[in-house]
C-alpha positions in Angstrom: 0.0 0.2 0.0 1.4 3.4 -0.9 2.6 5.4 2.2 0.0 8.0 1.5 -2.6 5.6 2.5 -0.6 3.7 5.1 2.7 4.8 6.7 3.3 1.9 8.5 1.8 -1.6 8.6 0.7 -3.8 11.4 1.2 -7.4 12.3 0.5 -9.8 15.2 3.8 -10.3 17.1 3.1 -14.0 17.6 3.0 -14.7 13.9 0.6 -17.0 12.3 -1.1 -19.3 14.2 -0.7 -17.6 17.2 -4.6 -17.0 18.1 -3.4 -13.4 18.4 -5.5 -10.5 16.4 -5.3 -7.0 15.7 -7.5 -4.6 17.4 -8.5 -1.1 16.0 -8.2 1.7 19.0 -11.1 3.7 19.8 -10.7 7.4 19.5 -14.0 8.2 21.6 -17.6 7.0 22.2 -20.6 9.0 21.3 -24.1 8.2 22.2 -23.0 4.5 22.7 -21.3 4.5 19.0 -17.3 3.8 18.8 -15.4 6.1 17.1 -12.8 4.1 15.7 -8.9 5.9 15.4 -7.7 6.4 11.8 -4.2 8.2 11.3 -3.2 6.7 8.2 -0.8 4.6 9.9 -1.9 1.1 11.2 0.9 0.8 13.3 -0.4 3.6 15.6 -4.0 2.7 14.8 -4.1 -0.8 15.9 -2.7 -3.0 18.7 -2.6 -6.8 19.2 -4.8 -8.7 21.4 -3.7 -12.0 22.8 -6.9 -14.0 21.7 -9.2 -13.1 19.2 -12.7 -11.6 20.4 -15.3 -11.4 17.8 -17.7 -10.4 19.9 -17.9 -6.6 19.3 -18.4 -6.1 22.8 -16.2 -3.5 24.6 -13.5 -6.0 25.3 -13.0 -6.4 21.8 -11.8 -3.2 21.1 -8.9 -1.0 22.7 -9.1 2.4 24.3 
């Protein structure tokens, strides 16, 4: 992807088959709606979660 769209990529630290996942950071919550961080730098916008959580509950996002 060109740097103009994404300055740095993101990856899970444990590698493939580690059960880790990348989760997007939350900038703020407005009326129960999560506003996700997007700085065009995936290394800043995501963090690694030890085990994937597809629930979409607050625990599956990062603050």
